[in-house]
MIFIPA-322701 format. One record per atom (N, C-alpha, C): residue number from 1; atom name; x, y, z. Coordinates in pm, 1 decimal. Layout:
SITE    n  atom        xx        yy        zz
SITE  NUM    CA         X         Y         Z
...
***
This chain:
SITE    n  atom        xx        yy        zz
SITE    1     N      23.3   -1979.0     691.5
SITE    1    CA    -119.6   -1937.2     667.3
SITE    1     C    -197.4   -2045.0     639.0
SITE    2     N    -307.6   -2083.4     697.0
SITE    2    CA    -406.4   -2176.5     663.4
SITE    2     C    -450.9   -2184.2     532.2
SITE    3     N    -449.5   -2320.2     452.6
SITE    3    CA    -483.6   -2341.3     308.4
SITE    3     C    -607.4   -2251.5     281.9
SITE    4     N    -710.1   -2251.3     352.8
SITE    4    CA    -850.9   -2182.8     313.8
SITE    4     C    -833.0   -2039.5     301.6
SITE    5     N    -717.3   -1968.2     390.6
SITE    5    CA    -735.2   -1855.3     375.8
SITE    5     C    -606.4   -1809.7     256.9
SITE    6     N    -517.5   -1902.4     223.6
SITE    6    CA    -440.6   -1884.4     122.6
SITE    6     C    -542.7   -1877.0     -19.6
SITE    7     N    -638.2   -1991.5     -14.7
SITE    7    CA    -724.5   -1976.4    -123.1
SITE    7     C    -808.0   -1860.0    -145.1
SITE    8     N    -852.8   -1792.8     -36.5
SITE    8    CA    -959.9   -1651.4     -41.9
SITE    8     C    -855.8   -1539.2     -96.1
SITE    9     N    -717.0   -1553.3     -45.2
SITE    9    CA    -644.3   -1451.6     -89.4
SITE    9     C    -619.3   -1471.0    -215.1
SITE   10     N    -577.3   -1575.1    -276.1
SITE   10    CA    -572.0   -1600.1    -425.9
SITE   10     C    -689.6   -1556.7    -501.9
SITE   11     N    -815.4   -1592.4    -450.3
SITE   11    CA    -911.6   -1573.8    -512.8
SITE   11     C    -944.2   -1410.3    -536.8
SITE   12     N    -945.9   -1339.5    -420.7
SITE   12    CA    -904.3   -1190.2    -394.9
SITE   12     C    -835.3   -1109.8    -488.7
SITE   13     N    -702.1   -1193.9    -523.3
SITE   13    CA    -606.5   -1134.7    -615.5
SITE   13     C    -632.4   -1145.0    -751.5
SITE   14     N    -716.4   -1254.1    -792.9
SITE   14    CA    -732.3   -1305.9    -915.2
SITE   14     C    -826.6   -1191.0    -987.0
SITE   15     N    -864.5   -1105.7    -902.1
SITE   15    CA    -975.6    -973.6    -953.5
SITE   15     C    -881.6    -873.7   -1007.3
SITE   16     N    -768.9    -896.1    -973.3
SITE   16    CA    -660.9    -774.9   -1018.2
SITE   16     C    -533.4    -852.1   -1108.2
SITE   17     N    -518.5    -943.0   -1069.4
SITE   17    CA    -381.7   -1016.2   -1131.1
SITE   17     C    -442.9   -1159.4   -1208.6
SITE   18     N    -378.7   -1202.5   -1307.5
SITE   18    CA    -407.0   -1312.3   -1380.3
SITE   18     C    -386.4   -1420.9   -1278.3
SITE   19     N    -429.5   -1526.8   -1326.6
SITE   19    CA    -435.6   -1640.2   -1218.1
SITE   19     C    -299.3   -1702.1   -1164.3
SITE   20     N    -226.6   -1719.3   -1285.8
SITE   20    CA     -60.9   -1754.0   -1233.7
SITE   20     C      -2.9   -1675.2   -1134.9
SITE   21     N     -27.5   -1526.4   -1159.2
SITE   21    CA      21.2   -1428.6   -1104.1
SITE   21     C     -25.4   -1427.5    -948.7
SITE   22     N    -166.7   -1422.5    -954.2
SITE   22    CA    -237.9   -1432.1    -821.6
SITE   22     C    -195.0   -1560.1    -729.7
SITE   23     N    -166.9   -1661.7    -776.5
SITE   23    CA    -120.2   -1805.8    -690.8
SITE   23     C       2.7   -1747.2    -640.4
SITE   24     N     111.6   -1702.7    -714.0
SITE   24    CA     240.3   -1672.8    -674.8
SITE   24     C     247.3   -1571.8    -579.0
SITE   25     N     162.5   -1462.5    -599.2
SITE   25    CA     171.5   -1357.8    -528.8
SITE   25     C      71.6   -1373.4    -395.2
SITE   26     N      -3.1   -1462.5    -411.7
SITE   26    CA     -68.7   -1507.0    -255.5
SITE   26     C      21.2   -1563.9    -180.3
SITE   27     N     109.1   -1664.8    -252.4
SITE   27    CA     208.7   -1737.7    -142.5
SITE   27     C     292.1   -1646.2     -99.3
SITE   28     N     346.8   -1547.4    -212.1
SITE   28    CA     458.9   -1439.6    -117.0
SITE   28     C     395.8   -1370.8     -27.9
SITE   29     N     280.4   -1307.8     -49.2
SITE   29    CA     225.3   -1222.7      58.6
SITE   29     C     171.2   -1275.8     162.7
SITE   30     N     167.0   -1440.5     183.6
SITE   30    CA     118.5   -1515.3     299.2
SITE   30     C     242.5   -1515.9     373.6
SITE   31     N     360.0   -1542.0     321.0
SITE   31    CA     471.1   -1544.2     393.6
SITE   31     C     494.6   -1405.5     469.9
SITE   32     N     473.5   -1299.0     407.6
SITE   32    CA     497.6   -1150.9     451.3
SITE   32     C     406.7   -1130.9     544.6
SITE   33     N     288.9   -1185.6     544.8
SITE   33    CA     177.6   -1139.1     676.3
SITE   33     C     238.1   -1217.1     799.5
SITE   34     N     315.7   -1310.9     785.6
SITE   34    CA     362.4   -1394.9     909.0
SITE   34     C     465.0   -1316.3     981.5
SITE   35     N     534.2   -1236.0     920.6
SITE   35    CA     642.9   -1158.2    1009.4
SITE   35     C     654.3   -1018.1     955.9
SITE   36     N     708.5    -928.1    1050.5
SITE   36    CA     735.3    -798.1    1003.2
SITE   36     C     809.4    -772.5     873.9
SITE   37     N     906.2    -851.1     867.5
SITE   37    CA    1012.4    -839.0     747.3
SITE   37     C    1045.8    -986.8     693.4
SITE   38     N    1061.4    -972.7     582.3
SITE   38    CA    1089.8   -1116.3     503.2
SITE   38     C    1208.9   -1102.2     431.2
SITE   39     N    1315.8   -1203.9     422.0
SITE   39    CA    1426.5   -1173.0     341.0
SITE   39     C    1422.4   -1222.9     191.9
SITE   40     N    1508.2   -1205.1     106.8
SITE   40    CA    1488.4   -1228.0     -27.8
SITE   40     C    1490.6   -1383.0     -38.4
SITE   41     N    1582.2   -1447.1      50.4
SITE   41    CA    1618.5   -1580.8      40.3
SITE   41     C    1516.3   -1653.6     100.7
SITE   42     N    1420.6   -1602.7     178.1
SITE   42    CA    1288.4   -1682.9     220.3
SITE   42     C    1182.0   -1679.3     112.9
SITE   43     N    1192.3   -1571.8      24.2
SITE   43    CA    1090.4   -1572.1     -81.2
SITE   43     C    1108.6   -1652.6    -173.7
SITE   44     N    1230.8   -1703.7    -186.6
SITE   44    CA    1263.2   -1820.3    -288.7
SITE   44     C    1216.8   -1949.3    -274.2
SITE   45     N    1175.6   -1968.0    -138.1
SITE   45    CA    1107.7   -2084.2    -108.5
SITE   45     C     957.0   -2115.8    -147.0
SITE   46     N     891.6   -2010.2    -168.5
SITE   46    CA     766.0   -2000.5    -187.5
SITE   46     C     718.4   -1970.2    -356.4
SITE   47     N     815.0   -1905.4    -443.0
SITE   47    CA     780.2   -1899.6    -565.5
SITE   47     C     887.7   -1908.9    -652.9
SITE   48     N     920.2   -1995.4    -750.1
SITE   48    CA    1018.2   -1988.1    -832.7
SITE   48     C    1077.4   -1871.3    -901.9
SITE   49     N     953.6   -1784.2    -950.8
SITE   49    CA    1012.1   -1681.3   -1022.2
SITE   49     C     985.2   -1557.5    -942.7
SITE   50     N    1041.5   -1571.4    -816.0
SITE   50    CA    1034.8   -1445.7    -714.5
SITE   50     C    1057.1   -1316.2    -772.6
SITE   51     N    1179.8   -1302.2    -868.1
SITE   51    CA    1215.6   -1165.1    -896.7
SITE   51     C    1106.9   -1104.6    -968.6
SITE   52     N    1042.6   -1144.1   -1060.1
SITE   52    CA     917.6   -1083.2   -1130.2
SITE   52     C     832.7   -1058.2   -1028.8
SITE   53     N     796.6   -1139.1    -927.1
SITE   53    CA     702.0   -1148.7    -850.6
SITE   53     C     713.6   -1019.1    -756.6
SITE   54     N     825.6   -1016.6    -694.6
SITE   54    CA     867.2    -902.2    -603.3
SITE   54     C     862.1    -765.9    -670.2
SITE   55     N     910.2    -763.2    -788.9
SITE   55    CA     911.5    -643.1    -883.3
SITE   55     C     752.5    -605.1    -877.7
SITE   56     N     666.2    -688.0    -911.4
SITE   56    CA     515.0    -660.5    -938.9
SITE   56     C     479.4    -585.0    -817.1
SITE   57     N     523.8    -659.0    -693.0
SITE   57    CA     455.4    -608.6    -568.2
SITE   57     C     524.4    -475.2    -527.1
SITE   58     N     649.5    -429.0    -578.2
SITE   58    CA     724.5    -329.4    -527.9
SITE   58     C     641.6    -230.5    -616.9
SITE   59     N     618.3    -239.5    -755.1
SITE   59    CA     580.1    -142.5    -849.9
SITE   59     C     408.4    -123.2    -812.5
SITE   60     N     343.7    -208.8    -735.0
SITE   60    CA     229.0    -188.4    -669.1
SITE   60     C     234.6    -114.3    -535.3
SITE   61     N     361.6     -88.1    -493.1
SITE   61    CA     388.4     -44.6    -367.5
SITE   61     C     321.2    -132.9    -249.8
SITE   62     N     319.6    -229.4    -262.0
SITE   62    CA     278.0    -341.9    -157.4
SITE   62     C     401.4    -421.0     -89.0
SITE   63     N     502.6    -442.6    -138.2
SITE   63    CA     623.3    -490.5     -91.8
SITE   63     C     719.3    -389.6    -107.8
SITE   64     N     782.6    -346.9      18.3
SITE   64    CA     879.5    -226.3      12.0
SITE   64     C    1015.4    -277.9      43.9
SITE   65     N    1139.0    -259.1      -3.9
SITE   65    CA    1251.5    -278.5      67.5
SITE   65     C    1294.4    -201.1     185.4
SITE   66     N    1341.7    -259.5     284.0
SITE   66    CA    1415.8    -163.3     386.2
SITE   66     C    1520.9     -93.3     337.7
SITE   67     N    1524.6      40.2     373.6
SITE   67    CA    1648.9     104.3     331.1
SITE   67     C    1640.4     136.3     145.5
SITE   68     N    1729.5     127.7     113.7
SITE   68    CA    1725.8     121.8     -34.6
SITE   68     C    1752.3     259.5    -107.1
SITE   69     N    1742.3     368.1      -6.2
SITE   69    CA    1737.6     504.2     -99.5
SITE   69     C    1767.1     610.0      39.9
SITE   70     N    1781.4     700.8     -40.4
SITE   70    CA    1822.1     826.8      71.4
SITE   70     C    1725.6     891.0     154.2
SITE   71     N    1588.1     860.6     119.3
SITE   71    CA    1480.3     921.9     211.7
SITE   71     C    1370.8     808.3     220.9
SITE   72     N    1265.8     851.1     264.1
SITE   72    CA    1141.4     779.2     284.6
SITE   72     C    1037.0     747.5     169.5
SITE   73     N    1068.3     827.4      61.5
SITE   73    CA     985.2     834.4     -57.2
SITE   73     C    1001.9     706.9    -140.9
SITE   74     N     883.2     654.6    -167.2
SITE   74    CA     878.2     519.3    -246.1
SITE   74     C     975.3     525.1    -371.2
SITE   75     N     960.5     663.6    -433.9
SITE   75    CA    1026.5     680.7    -581.3
SITE   75     C    1181.6     671.2    -562.1
SITE   76     N    1233.1     688.5    -418.0
SITE   76    CA    1377.1     694.4    -380.1
SITE   76     C    1403.7     555.6    -346.5
SITE   77     N    1328.9     467.8    -322.5
SITE   77    CA    1370.9     342.3    -279.3
SITE   77     C    1439.0     250.8    -396.6
SITE   78     N    1535.5     196.8    -388.3
SITE   78    CA    1599.8     109.8    -479.7
SITE   78     C    1568.5     -37.0    -457.9
SITE   79     N    1516.9    -113.5    -555.3
SITE   79    CA    1481.9    -238.6    -527.1
SITE   79     C    1589.2    -337.0    -600.4
SITE   80     N    1636.4    -409.3    -499.2
SITE   80    CA    1778.1    -506.1    -531.1
SITE   80     C    1712.8    -649.4    -512.0
SITE   81     N    1771.1    -740.0    -576.8
SITE   81    CA    1731.1    -886.6    -584.7
SITE   81     C    1878.6    -940.5    -517.1
SITE   82     N    1900.2    -936.3    -389.8
SITE   82    CA    2018.9    -979.9    -352.0
SITE   82     C    2014.5   -1041.6    -215.5
SITE   83     N    2073.6   -1149.7    -178.3
SITE   83    CA    2063.7   -1217.2     -49.6
SITE   83     C    2097.0   -1092.7      41.0
SITE   84     N    2024.1   -1133.1     154.6
SITE   84    CA    2040.7   -1009.3     260.2
SITE   84     C    1945.7    -885.6     243.1
SITE   85     N    1878.8    -888.5     143.7
SITE   85    CA    1774.9    -776.5     132.5
SITE   85     C    1652.1    -810.8     217.1
SITE   86     N    1584.2    -732.4     264.9
SITE   86    CA    1483.5    -743.9     320.8
SITE   86     C    1382.3    -652.3     291.2
SITE   87     N    1238.3    -716.6     287.9
SITE   87    CA    1122.6    -634.3     261.4
SITE   87     C    1023.7    -635.6     358.6
SITE   88     N     923.0    -530.7     345.4
SITE   88    CA     796.8    -509.8     444.1
SITE   88     C     668.4    -493.2     369.1
SITE   89     N     569.2    -526.6     420.7
SITE   89    CA     421.7    -452.7     383.5
SITE   89     C     405.5    -344.3     444.0
SITE   90     N     371.3    -231.0     375.1
SITE   90    CA     339.2    -109.2     459.4
SITE   90     C     193.9    -134.1     506.8
SITE   91     N     175.9     -76.3     622.5
SITE   91    CA      41.2     -84.1     692.3
SITE   91     C     -93.6    -115.8     606.8
SITE   92     N     -94.7     -18.5     527.6
SITE   92    CA    -225.7     -22.8     437.9
SITE   92     C    -222.2    -145.9     349.0
SITE   93     N    -132.0    -186.4     286.5
SITE   93    CA    -100.5    -324.1     219.3
SITE   93     C    -135.1    -439.4     306.9
SITE   94     N     -70.9    -451.2     417.0
SITE   94    CA     -65.0    -569.3     532.8
SITE   94     C    -218.2    -557.7     566.1
SITE   95     N    -297.3    -459.4     593.7
SITE   95    CA    -432.1    -453.5     638.4
SITE   95     C    -518.7    -506.8     520.6
SITE   96     N    -485.3    -473.1     397.7
SITE   96    CA    -554.0    -491.0     284.8
SITE   96     C    -552.2    -669.3     271.1
SITE   97     N    -423.7    -700.9     266.1
SITE   97    CA    -400.5    -830.6     224.2
SITE   97     C    -438.8    -917.7     351.4
SITE   98     N    -436.9    -875.1     446.5
SITE   98    CA    -504.8    -975.6     585.7
SITE   98     C    -657.8    -981.4     560.0
SITE   99     N    -724.0    -866.3     535.7
SITE   99    CA    -866.1    -881.4     509.5
SITE   99     C    -905.7    -957.6     374.6
SITE  100     N    -801.1    -951.4     293.0
SITE  100    CA    -864.0   -1045.4     169.7
SITE  100     C    -843.3   -1177.1     192.4
SITE  101     N    -739.9   -1216.6     286.5
SITE  101    CA    -727.1   -1351.9     337.6
SITE  101     C    -846.1   -1412.0     411.3
SITE  102     N    -894.9   -1307.6     478.6
SITE  102    CA    -981.0   -1348.3     567.4
SITE  102     C   -1138.1   -1363.5     498.8
SITE  103     N   -1161.4   -1261.8     386.1
SITE  103    CA   -1285.2   -1261.2     320.4
SITE  103     C   -1281.1   -1304.8     188.3
SITE  104     N   -1163.3   -1319.6     128.4
SITE  104    CA   -1170.0   -1362.7     -25.2
SITE  104     C   -1188.1   -1209.5    -102.8
SITE  105     N   -1201.6   -1121.4     -32.9
SITE  105    CA   -1220.8    -967.2    -112.0
SITE  105     C   -1100.6    -869.2    -105.6
SITE  106     N   -1086.2    -778.1    -195.4
SITE  106    CA   -1023.9    -658.1    -192.7
SITE  106     C   -1116.8    -523.3    -143.8
SITE  107     N   -1076.0    -495.9     -42.3
SITE  107    CA   -1201.9    -378.3       6.2
SITE  107     C   -1113.3    -272.0      69.3
SITE  108     N   -1108.1    -177.1     -28.6
SITE  108    CA   -1027.6     -46.5      29.6
SITE  108     C   -1084.1      39.6     148.9
SITE  109     N   -1217.5      32.8     157.2
SITE  109    CA   -1261.8     108.2     280.0
SITE  109     C   -1235.5      27.8     386.3
SITE  110     N   -1240.3     -90.8     415.5
SITE  110    CA   -1210.3    -183.5     514.1
SITE  110     C   -1083.0    -164.7     532.2
SITE  111     N    -981.7    -178.3     445.6
SITE  111    CA    -833.6    -160.8     458.4
SITE  111     C    -793.1     -51.0     537.5
SITE  112     N    -866.2      89.2     501.8
SITE  112    CA    -823.0     202.8     536.8
SITE  112     C    -875.7     198.9     681.0
SITE  113     N    -985.6     173.7     700.5
SITE  113    CA   -1044.0     180.1     835.4
SITE  113     C    -951.1     107.4     945.1
SITE  114     N    -918.1     -20.3     894.2
SITE  114    CA    -811.6     -76.5     978.4
SITE  114     C    -683.4      -8.0    1009.0
SITE  115     N    -633.5      51.8     901.7
SITE  115    CA    -507.7      84.3     892.4
SITE  115     C    -509.1     227.5     994.3
SITE  116     N    -607.8     296.7     965.9
SITE  116    CA    -606.2     440.8    1008.3
SITE  116     C    -629.0     430.6    1167.9
SITE  117     N    -687.3     333.2    1214.6
SITE  117    CA    -740.7     284.4    1339.1
SITE  117     C    -619.9     316.2    1439.3
SITE  118     N    -477.5     310.8    1387.8
SITE  118    CA    -365.7     315.2    1485.4
SITE  118     C    -374.4     464.6    1540.1
SITE  119     N    -458.0     566.3    1510.4
SITE  119    CA    -454.8     692.8    1553.0
SITE  119     C    -594.4     727.7    1597.7
SITE  120     N    -644.9     681.6    1729.9
SITE  120    CA    -763.7     678.1    1762.6
SITE  120     C    -794.7     852.5    1783.6
SITE  121     N    -728.3     917.3    1801.9
SITE  121    CA    -741.8    1056.5    1829.7
SITE  121     C    -791.6    1132.7    1696.2
SITE  122     N    -788.0    1083.6    1572.7
SITE  122    CA    -844.2    1138.5    1472.4
SITE  122     C    -985.0    1063.0    1428.9
SITE  123     N   -1077.5    1101.8    1343.8
SITE  123    CA   -1182.9    1054.9    1312.4
SITE  123     C   -1152.2     978.0    1190.0
SITE  124     N   -1147.6     832.5    1221.1
SITE  124    CA   -1113.1     748.0    1119.4
SITE  124     C   -1218.2     748.6     999.5
SITE  125     N   -1327.2     760.8    1009.4
SITE  125    CA   -1416.9     764.9     930.8
SITE  125     C   -1408.7     873.2     826.0
SITE  126     N   -1387.1     997.7     892.7
SITE  126    CA   -1346.1    1127.9     799.9
SITE  126     C   -1254.2    1098.5     704.5
SITE  127     N   -1132.2    1046.6     759.6
SITE  127    CA   -1012.7    1035.4     694.8
SITE  127     C   -1036.2     934.5     571.1
SITE  128     N   -1123.7     803.9     606.6
SITE  128    CA   -1174.8     720.4     486.5
SITE  128     C   -1220.2     789.2     392.2
SITE  129     N   -1320.6     879.9     408.9
SITE  129    CA   -1378.2     930.1     300.8
SITE  129     C   -1301.5    1024.6     237.5
SITE  130     N   -1198.4    1102.8     319.9
SITE  130    CA   -1108.8    1177.5     234.3
SITE  130     C   -1037.4    1114.6     144.0
SITE  131     N    -991.8     999.5     186.7
SITE  131    CA    -898.2     928.9      93.9
SITE  131     C    -945.1     866.9     -23.2
SITE  132     N   -1064.1     821.0     -11.2
SITE  132    CA   -1142.1     767.0    -113.7
SITE  132     C   -1225.7     869.6    -202.5
SITE  133     N   -1231.9     951.5    -167.3
SITE  133    CA   -1275.8    1075.7    -236.3
SITE  133     C   -1155.5    1130.2    -335.0
SITE  134     N   -1047.0    1146.3    -264.7
SITE  134    CA    -895.3    1185.7    -348.3
SITE  134     C    -893.3    1092.2    -434.7
SITE  135     N    -890.1     952.5    -407.0
SITE  135    CA    -860.4     850.1    -497.0
SITE  135     C    -941.5     846.7    -642.0
SITE  136     N   -1067.4     883.2    -603.4
SITE  136    CA   -1165.5     871.6    -697.4
SITE  136     C   -1164.7     998.9    -813.0
SITE  137     N   -1073.4    1098.8    -767.7
SITE  137    CA   -1058.6    1226.7    -832.7
SITE  137     C    -917.8    1208.1    -911.6
SITE  138     N    -839.0    1101.9    -896.2
SITE  138    CA    -713.3    1074.4    -974.8
SITE  138     C    -701.3     974.4   -1041.4
SITE  139     N    -661.8     991.0   -1173.2
SITE  139    CA    -625.4     865.9   -1253.5
SITE  139     C    -465.4     820.2   -1245.4
SITE  140     N    -393.9     923.6   -1209.3
SITE  140    CA    -262.3     883.6   -1216.4
SITE  140     C    -185.1     841.0   -1087.8
SITE  141     N    -268.1     828.7    -988.5
SITE  141    CA    -226.3     778.4    -856.4
SITE  141     C    -150.1     871.4    -794.2
SITE  142     N    -146.3    1026.3    -847.6
SITE  142    CA     -62.7    1111.7    -772.8
SITE  142     C    -169.9    1226.5    -748.8
SITE  143     N    -122.0    1305.1    -647.6
SITE  143    CA    -236.3    1386.7    -602.8
SITE  143     C    -138.8    1490.7    -536.4
SITE  144     N    -196.8    1623.3    -568.9
SITE  144    CA    -116.0    1743.6    -508.4
SITE  144     C    -173.1    1774.7    -363.4
SITE  145     N    -110.6    1836.7    -274.5
SITE  145    CA    -189.2    1844.9    -136.8
SITE  145     C    -288.9    1920.0    -148.1
SITE  146     N    -290.5    2017.4    -231.9
SITE  146    CA    -414.6    2131.8    -242.5
SITE  146     C    -549.3    2028.0    -257.4
SITE  147     N    -543.2    1925.8    -351.4
SITE  147    CA    -654.1    1857.9    -376.0
SITE  147     C    -740.1    1802.2    -231.2
SITE  148     N    -625.5    1742.4    -136.6
SITE  148    CA    -667.5    1701.8      -2.8
SITE  148     C    -752.4    1815.5      83.0
SITE  149     N    -695.0    1940.1      58.1
SITE  149    CA    -758.3    2044.4     118.7
SITE  149     C    -917.3    2093.0      75.3
SITE  150     N    -909.1    2063.3     -74.4
SITE  150    CA   -1027.5    2104.3    -151.4
SITE  150     C   -1139.9    2010.0    -125.1
SITE  151     N   -1123.2    1879.5    -123.5
SITE  151    CA   -1187.5    1772.2    -110.7
SITE  151     C   -1228.9    1768.8      54.9
SITE  152     N   -1153.3    1807.5     147.2
SITE  152    CA   -1185.2    1782.9     281.9
SITE  152     C   -1289.0    1925.9     298.0
SITE  153     N   -1279.6    2027.4     231.2
SITE  153    CA   -1377.9    2138.8     258.0
SITE  153     C   -1506.4    2080.4     193.2
SITE  154     N   -1491.3    2051.4      74.0
SITE  154    CA   -1623.5    2007.8       9.4
SITE  154     C   -1707.9    1915.5      79.0
SITE  155     N   -1634.7    1799.6     140.6
SITE  155    CA   -1688.8    1712.5     224.3
SITE  155     C   -1753.9    1763.9     343.2
SITE  156     N   -1698.9    1878.9     395.0
SITE  156    CA   -1741.9    1943.9     517.8
SITE  156     C   -1654.8    1893.6     633.9
SITE  157     N   -1520.8    1828.9     622.6
SITE  157    CA   -1432.7    1781.5     707.1
SITE  157     C   -1379.5    1858.8     816.3
SITE  158     N   -1372.7    1852.2     918.5
SITE  158    CA   -1270.5    1922.5    1010.6
SITE  158     C   -1158.5    1854.8    1029.0
SITE  159     N   -1072.4    1863.5     963.0
SITE  159    CA    -946.7    1769.2     992.8
SITE  159     C    -816.6    1860.5     954.1
SITE  160     N    -729.4    1847.7    1061.8
SITE  160    CA    -594.7    1898.6    1025.8
SITE  160     C    -510.4    1817.7     937.1
SITE  161     N    -511.3    1888.9     810.0
SITE  161    CA    -453.7    1824.2     697.8
SITE  161     C    -307.3    1776.0     704.3
SITE  162     N    -233.4    1866.1     808.2
SITE  162    CA     -79.7    1818.9     811.2
SITE  162     C     -79.8    1692.8     899.9
SITE  163     N    -162.0    1687.4     983.0
SITE  163    CA    -161.7    1565.2    1101.8
SITE  163     C    -222.1    1447.8    1007.8
SITE  164     N    -321.9    1468.6     934.2
SITE  164    CA    -377.9    1354.2     841.6
SITE  164     C    -251.3    1312.1     735.9
SITE  165     N    -190.6    1397.5     656.3
SITE  165    CA    -117.0    1356.5     585.6
SITE  165     C      -4.9    1295.1     662.7
SITE  166     N      37.2    1323.1     769.0
SITE  166    CA     144.7    1248.3     836.7
SITE  166     C     118.2    1115.2     864.3
SITE  167     N      -1.8    1089.7     909.8
SITE  167    CA     -59.5     973.0     929.1
SITE  167     C     -69.5     900.6     791.9
SITE  168     N    -112.3     957.2     703.0
SITE  168    CA    -128.0     868.6     572.0
SITE  168     C       5.9     825.0     520.0
SITE  169     N     109.8     921.3     524.6
SITE  169    CA     250.3     862.2     489.5
SITE  169     C     308.2     765.1     571.7
SITE  170     N     277.2     751.4     723.2
SITE  170    CA     304.8     664.2     808.9
SITE  170     C     240.7     516.0     780.6
SITE  171     N     103.7     530.0     732.4
SITE  171    CA      36.4     387.7     711.3
SITE  171     C      65.6     372.3     592.2
SITE  172     N     147.4     417.4     510.3
SITE  172    CA     177.3     375.1     348.6
SITE  172     C      62.8     418.0     261.1
SITE  173     N     -22.8     504.7     298.5
SITE  173    CA    -129.4     526.4     209.9
SITE  173     C     -72.0     629.1      85.1
SITE  174     N       7.8     722.8     127.0
SITE  174    CA      59.3     830.4      50.1
SITE  174     C     224.0     820.7      70.5
SITE  175     N     306.0     862.3     -35.3
SITE  175    CA     436.5     891.6     -17.6
SITE  175     C     460.1    1011.3     -83.2
SITE  176     N     567.4    1096.6     -59.9
SITE  176    CA     592.5    1201.2    -104.2
SITE  176     C     673.1    1178.4    -245.7
SITE  177     N     622.4    1253.0    -349.8
SITE  177    CA     699.7    1255.5    -476.6
SITE  177     C     810.2    1384.5    -488.9
SITE  178     N     921.9    1336.0    -423.1
SITE  178    CA     999.2    1452.9    -402.8
SITE  178     C    1072.0    1512.0    -538.3
SITE  179     N    1091.3    1443.2    -652.5
SITE  179    CA    1135.5    1495.0    -764.3
SITE  179     C    1027.8    1591.7    -829.3
SITE  180     N     872.9    1529.8    -831.6
SITE  180    CA     778.7    1619.8    -899.8
SITE  180     C     760.9    1768.6    -818.1
SITE  181     N     757.1    1725.4    -680.9
SITE  181    CA     755.4    1854.3    -563.4
SITE  181     C     836.2    1952.6    -572.8
SITE  182     N     978.0    1912.6    -611.2
SITE  182    CA    1088.4    1994.8    -607.0
SITE  182     C    1080.0    2079.6    -731.2
SITE  183     N    1034.3    2019.8    -843.8
SITE  183    CA    1032.7    2065.7    -985.0
SITE  183     C     934.0    2172.8   -1016.2
SITE  184     N     805.9    2148.8    -919.9
SITE  184    CA     690.8    2226.9    -960.3
SITE  184     C     680.9    2319.4    -832.1
SITE  185     N     744.2    2308.1    -723.0
SITE  185    CA     713.7    2390.2    -629.2
SITE  185     C     581.1    2356.2    -512.7
SITE  186     N     510.2    2251.0    -566.7
SITE  186    CA     406.5    2209.0    -484.3
SITE  186     C     425.6    2066.5    -419.8
SITE  187     N     360.8    2039.3    -319.9
SITE  187    CA     358.3    1900.8    -247.9
SITE  187     C     265.9    1811.2    -315.2
SITE  188     N     347.0    1724.4    -393.1
SITE  188    CA     288.8    1604.1    -428.0
SITE  188     C     299.1    1479.6    -384.5
SITE  189     N     204.7    1390.8    -397.7
SITE  189    CA     212.8    1239.4    -328.1
SITE  189     C     160.4    1126.7    -409.3
SITE  190     N     210.4    1051.1    -391.0
SITE  190    CA     185.2     911.3    -475.3
SITE  190     C      96.2     817.5    -382.6
SITE  191     N     -29.5     780.3    -431.8
SITE  191    CA    -130.8     706.1    -349.0
SITE  191     C     -58.5     569.3    -373.2
SITE  192     N     -85.9     463.0    -271.5
SITE  192    CA     -35.8     347.8    -277.9
SITE  192     C    -149.5     273.8    -366.2
SITE  193     N    -104.3     198.2    -466.5
SITE  193    CA    -179.2     128.5    -578.4
SITE  193     C    -269.7      34.1    -527.8
SITE  194     N    -224.8     -12.4    -404.9
SITE  194    CA    -337.7    -122.0    -354.2
SITE  194     C    -491.7     -43.3    -328.8
SITE  195     N    -497.1      78.9    -311.5
SITE  195    CA    -605.9     168.5    -298.8
SITE  195     C    -701.7     152.5    -415.6
SITE  196     N    -635.6     122.9    -521.3
SITE  196    CA    -718.4     109.4    -658.3
SITE  196     C    -735.5      -9.3    -714.3
SITE  197     N    -731.5    -146.4    -615.7
SITE  197    CA    -753.9    -248.5    -669.0
SITE  197     C    -909.5    -301.7    -663.4
SITE  198     N    -962.3    -242.1    -572.5
SITE  198    CA   -1117.2    -299.0    -571.9
SITE  198     C   -1184.9    -215.4    -669.7
***
């Protein structure tokens, strides 16, 4: 990544992380933007305290391990710091970080618009409005599927919620919360933390 883009990414991240972390995270994320997957060993080249920063990015749901669990849910993924481990950026995080490196800003609406454009059959702007409205109504970054329906109705959106949720999961915007869902009998989802950065 060119130095000016790295500087803009660092600037954008410093609004959410302290300066030292923003610097290391920007270097890690710039490497991740350059390829579909990055190995544990490759990340050692850009940040001496990589384990702490990999953990931070995992907790923020920005960097996820391939495999690492029995399902697709983020809460089921086990993070390991071992040679041979490979990590990837979910599409929403990749779009957010790419835009931040270009503009120097973290912009949820822009990231959602870019990520959701992979499915032109759906109205991207309606989906963006739905996600942002749901985000604004949750403080725990978790939401029950019924909230999506209620918000869609309140906004007057004509959306197939099953199709929308499938797209949100594919883009890394939402992840099923299997433990909570099984215990409560309701469908709970975790929202990607990067949606709360701006």
